[in-house]
C-alpha positions in Angstrom: 114.6 128.9 111.5 116.7 131.7 111.3 115.5 135.1 112.7 117.6 138.3 114.5 117.4 139.2 117.6 119.4 141.7 119.9 123.0 140.6 121.5 124.3 143.1 123.9 128.1 142.8 124.4 128.1 143.0 127.8 132.2 144.4 127.8 131.2 147.2 126.1 127.5 148.2 128.1 128.4 150.7 130.5 124.5 150.1 132.2 123.8 153.8 131.3 119.8 152.8 130.0 119.2 155.1 127.1 118.2 151.6 124.9 115.8 151.1 128.0 113.0 153.2 126.4 113.9 153.0 123.1 112.5 149.0 123.3 108.9 149.3 122.4 108.6 146.1 123.2 109.9 145.6 126.5 112.3 143.4 126.5 115.5 145.1 127.7 116.2 145.9 131.1 118.9 147.4 133.3 119.8 144.6 135.7 122.8 144.1 137.9 124.1 147.4 135.9 124.2 145.8 132.3 121.6 146.2 129.7 119.8 142.9 129.4 117.5 141.1 126.7 115.0 140.0 129.2 112.6 138.0 127.1 113.9 137.0 123.4 109.5 136.5 123.1 109.2 140.0 122.7 112.3 141.1 121.1 111.8 141.9 117.0 115.2 142.0 116.2 114.2 145.4 114.5 116.8 146.9 116.4 115.4 150.5 117.1 117.0 149.9 120.4 120.8 149.9 118.4 121.3 153.8 117.3 120.1 155.3 121.0 123.5 152.9 122.8 126.2 155.6 123.4 128.7 153.0 123.6 128.3 151.1 120.3 127.1 147.7 123.1 124.2 146.4 120.9 123.9 144.6 117.2 121.5 142.2 115.8 122.5 138.5 114.6 121.4 135.9 113.5 121.1 132.3 114.7 119.5 129.4 113.7 116.6 129.3 116.3 113.5 126.9 116.4 110.0 127.2 117.3 110.4 129.2 120.6 111.1 127.2 123.6 110.5 129.0 126.7 112.5 125.8 128.8 116.0 126.5 126.4 115.4 130.3 127.2 115.5 129.9 131.1 117.7 127.1 131.6 120.1 129.6 129.9 118.8 132.4 131.6 119.4 130.9 135.0 123.1 131.7 134.5 122.7 135.2 134.0 121.0 134.8 138.0 118.6 136.0 140.0 117.1 139.3 138.8 117.5 138.3 135.1 115.4 135.3 135.8 113.0 136.8 137.6 112.5 140.1 135.3 112.0 137.6 133.1 109.2 135.7 134.8 107.3 138.7 135.4 107.6 139.6 132.1 105.8 136.6 131.3 103.3 137.1 133.7 102.5 140.9 133.0 102.2 140.2 129.0 100.3 137.6 129.7 101.9 134.6 128.4 100.2 132.0 130.5 101.7 129.1 128.5 105.8 129.9 128.5 105.1 131.1 132.0 103.7 127.4 132.8 106.5 126.0 131.0 109.2 128.3 133.2 108.2 127.5 136.5 107.7 123.6 136.0 112.0 124.3 135.0 112.3 125.9 138.4 110.5 123.3 140.4 111.7 120.1 138.5 115.2 122.0 139.3 114.5 123.5 142.1 117.5 122.4 144.3 120.4 123.8 141.8 118.0 127.4 141.6 119.9 130.3 142.9 116.5 131.1 144.7 113.4 129.5 146.5 109.9 128.7 145.1 108.5 130.9 147.6 110.5 133.8 146.3 109.2 133.4 143.2 105.5 132.6 144.9 106.1 135.7 145.9 107.5 137.7 143.0 104.4 136.4 140.7 101.7 136.4 143.7 102.0 139.1 146.3 101.5 142.8 146.4 104.5 144.6 144.3 105.3 148.1 145.9 107.1 151.0 143.7 109.3 153.1 145.3 110.4 157.0 144.4 113.3 157.0 142.1 113.7 153.2 142.2 114.8 151.1 139.3 112.5 148.2 138.9 114.8 145.3 138.4 112.4 142.4 138.7 109.9 143.4 136.7 107.9 143.8 132.8 107.4 146.9 131.6 104.8 148.9 134.0 103.7 151.3 131.5 102.5 148.4 129.1 100.5 146.2 132.2 97.4 147.3 132.0 95.3 147.9 135.6 92.6 149.5 136.9 91.2 151.8 139.6 88.7 154.2 141.1 89.1 157.3 140.0 89.1 160.2 143.1 85.8 161.3 143.3 84.9 164.8 142.7 82.4 167.5 142.7 82.4 170.9 141.2 80.5 173.7 143.9 77.6 175.2 142.3 79.5 178.4 141.9 82.4 177.5 141.5 84.6 178.0 138.0 87.0 176.4 135.9 90.1 177.0 136.6 91.8 179.0 133.7 94.9 177.2 131.6 97.9 178.5 132.6 99.9 177.9 129.4 101.1 180.9 127.3 102.7 179.3 124.5 102.7 177.5 121.5 103.8 175.0 120.2 104.6 172.8 123.3 105.6 169.4 121.7 109.5 169.5 122.0 110.2 168.4 118.1 108.0 171.8 117.5 109.5 174.6 119.7 111.7 176.9 118.6 114.6 177.0 121.1 114.9 180.8 119.6 111.7 182.0 120.5 111.7 184.9 122.6 109.1 183.4 125.1 111.8 181.0 126.7 114.6 183.7 127.2 115.6 183.4 131.0 112.7 181.5 131.9 111.7 178.4 134.1 111.4 175.8 131.8 108.8 172.4 132.6 110.2 169.2 130.6 106.7 166.8 130.7 106.0 163.4 129.9 103.0 163.3 127.9 101.2 161.4 130.1 102.0 163.6 133.5 99.0 166.0 132.8 96.4 163.6 132.4 97.5 161.6 135.2 97.8 164.8 138.0 94.4 166.7 138.6 95.5 170.1 138.8 98.3 169.5 136.7 97.7 173.6 135.0 98.3 175.4 138.5 100.8 173.1 139.8 103.4 172.7 136.9 102.6 174.7 133.8 102.1 178.3 135.9 105.0 180.8 136.0 106.9 178.4 133.7 107.1 177.5 129.8 106.5 174.4 128.9 107.9 171.3 126.4 106.5 168.1 126.1 107.8 164.9 125.0 107.6 160.8 125.0 111.0 159.2 125.8 109.4 155.5 124.5 107.2 156.6 121.6 109.1 160.0 119.9 112.0 159.5 117.2 114.9 161.6 116.8 115.8 161.6 120.0 118.9 163.4 119.5 117.1 166.8 118.1 115.4 166.5 121.5 118.9 167.0 123.0 120.3 169.0 121.0 117.1 171.9 121.0 117.7 171.3 125.2 121.0 172.5 124.7 120.1 175.4 122.8 118.0 176.4 125.6 120.7 176.4 127.9 123.0 177.6 126.2 121.7 180.3 123.6 118.0 181.0 125.3 119.8 180.4 128.6 117.0 179.4 130.9 116.7 179.8 134.8 115.8 176.5 135.7 114.8 172.9 134.3 111.9 170.9 136.3 110.7 167.2 134.7 107.8 165.6 135.1 107.3 161.9 134.0 105.2 159.2 135.4 106.2 156.4 137.2 106.8 153.8 135.1 110.6 152.9 134.0 110.3 154.2 130.7 109.8 157.9 131.6 113.0 157.8 132.7 114.5 158.0 129.5 113.1 161.7 130.2 115.3 162.4 132.6 118.4 160.9 130.6 117.4 163.6 127.7 117.7 166.4 130.0 121.1 165.1 131.8 122.4 164.3 128.6 121.9 168.2 127.6 122.8 169.5 130.6 126.2 167.6 130.9 126.7 168.9 126.8 125.8 172.5 127.6 127.5 175.1 128.4 125.9 176.5 131.2 124.9 175.0 134.2 120.8 174.8 135.2 119.3 173.6 138.3 117.4 170.4 137.4 114.4 168.8 139.5 112.4 165.8 139.4 109.0 164.9 140.0 107.8 161.6 140.1 103.7 161.5 139.6 101.9 157.3 139.9 99.8 156.5 137.2 97.2 157.4 140.2 98.0 161.2 139.8 99.6 161.2 143.4 103.8 163.1 143.3 105.7 160.4 144.6 109.1 162.5 144.6 109.7 165.7 144.1 113.5 166.8 143.8 116.5 169.0 142.6 118.7 166.6 141.3 121.6 168.7 139.2 
């Protein structure tokens, strides 16, 4: 059968990572400084990532392809090195593609002598405890933002006479597509740019992050029209003259796209403003907080 699939020109790709959060299927990752298609299985060929590549390194090609053959895919992927192979294996594991994962592991075990890694490393990848480090780019995993997980919520009991906390929000709207960057309340303000999920993960979000700031929210993975986001952020910096920008994101890799948007806006702005990045875990803990610009 003939199908469309992403093709990445490694000569043009500079590893900026802008394409990653714009691949809704999680098939692209930055590995060894280049964007790579880590799972042909997950690429739908629609090319949502193409318009977000500033280098023009991504294109859609049509090619003859038989019914998906995991053995053929993994045999070709070996040439790209250990990190690419491990990203693919973890991707299959995270998306519960047990059949394809079994085929890949069978090929690796059969050809273990020519593999650039050991079987023990593969076992550790798939069965060992995977820890994340604040600010660390996951080079050997599927998209944690799409992987299912379950954990026990922190227990808390409101004291009998304890009042509910008041909202710290002082303006509306807050979605970045809807805000007017010329609104007077943004003038000279400290700006909070938050990922949509962050307020649900961090219990004290209003008092810890919104208080004293003007907020906008966005989702770097699902939102469309990110060029408009950059334009609005540039206007907030140049025209409304925001004082500082705090970016609050989740630990999942796709959230890094929000940092890219802010950094791109700052690079294109005439004024320079300090930028702080705060990373929150999926369990509601602050993993890192630092000024980056």
